[in-house]
C-alpha positions in Angstrom: -50.3 37.2 111.2 -51.4 36.0 107.7 -53.3 32.8 106.9 -50.2 31.0 105.7 -48.4 31.6 109.0 -51.5 30.6 111.0 -51.8 27.3 109.1 -48.1 26.7 109.5 -48.3 27.1 113.3 -51.4 24.8 113.4 -49.5 22.2 111.3 -46.5 22.3 113.6 -48.7 22.0 116.7 -50.4 19.0 115.1 -47.1 17.4 114.4 -45.9 18.1 118.0 -49.1 16.5 119.4 -48.6 13.5 117.1 -45.0 13.1 118.1 -45.8 13.5 121.8 -47.8 10.3 121.4 -44.7 8.3 120.9 -43.0 9.9 124.0 -46.0 9.1 126.1 -46.2 5.5 124.9 -42.5 5.0 125.6 -42.8 6.4 129.2 -46.0 4.4 129.8 -44.2 1.2 128.6 -41.1 1.9 130.8 -43.3 2.3 133.9 -45.3 -0.8 133.2 -42.2 -2.8 132.1 -44.2 -4.0 129.1 -45.5 -2.7 125.8 -48.4 -0.3 126.5 -50.4 1.5 123.9 -52.3 4.5 125.4 -55.2 6.0 123.5 -54.6 9.6 122.6 -57.5 10.9 120.5 -56.5 14.6 120.8 -53.3 14.1 118.8 -55.0 12.1 116.1 -57.9 14.6 116.0 -55.7 17.6 115.3 -54.1 15.7 112.4 -57.5 15.1 110.9 -58.2 18.8 110.7 -55.0 19.5 108.8 -55.6 16.6 106.4 -59.1 17.7 105.8 -57.9 21.2 105.0 -55.4 19.9 102.5 -57.9 17.6 100.9 -60.2 20.6 100.5 -57.5 22.5 98.6 -56.7 19.5 96.4 -60.4 19.0 95.4 -60.9 22.7 94.9 -57.8 22.9 92.7 -59.0 20.0 90.5 -62.4 21.8 90.1 -60.7 25.0 89.0 -58.6 23.2 86.5 -61.7 21.4 85.1 -63.6 24.7 84.9 -60.8 26.3 83.0 -60.7 23.5 80.4 -64.4 23.7 79.7 
């Protein structure tokens, strides 16, 4: 398995965890018969790793472009 496939799998898992948050909120609200917002740090935390990784590549890409112009 190459790096691209690994990051693709991690990205899909992160999206699945984030999406699961809505399902859990809906089920919790149905049980309580009112709007309930459960705290799910794990889903949000996995997204932060992916966003940080993408920001790293954006910043690195800008540095490479600036170095090539100099």
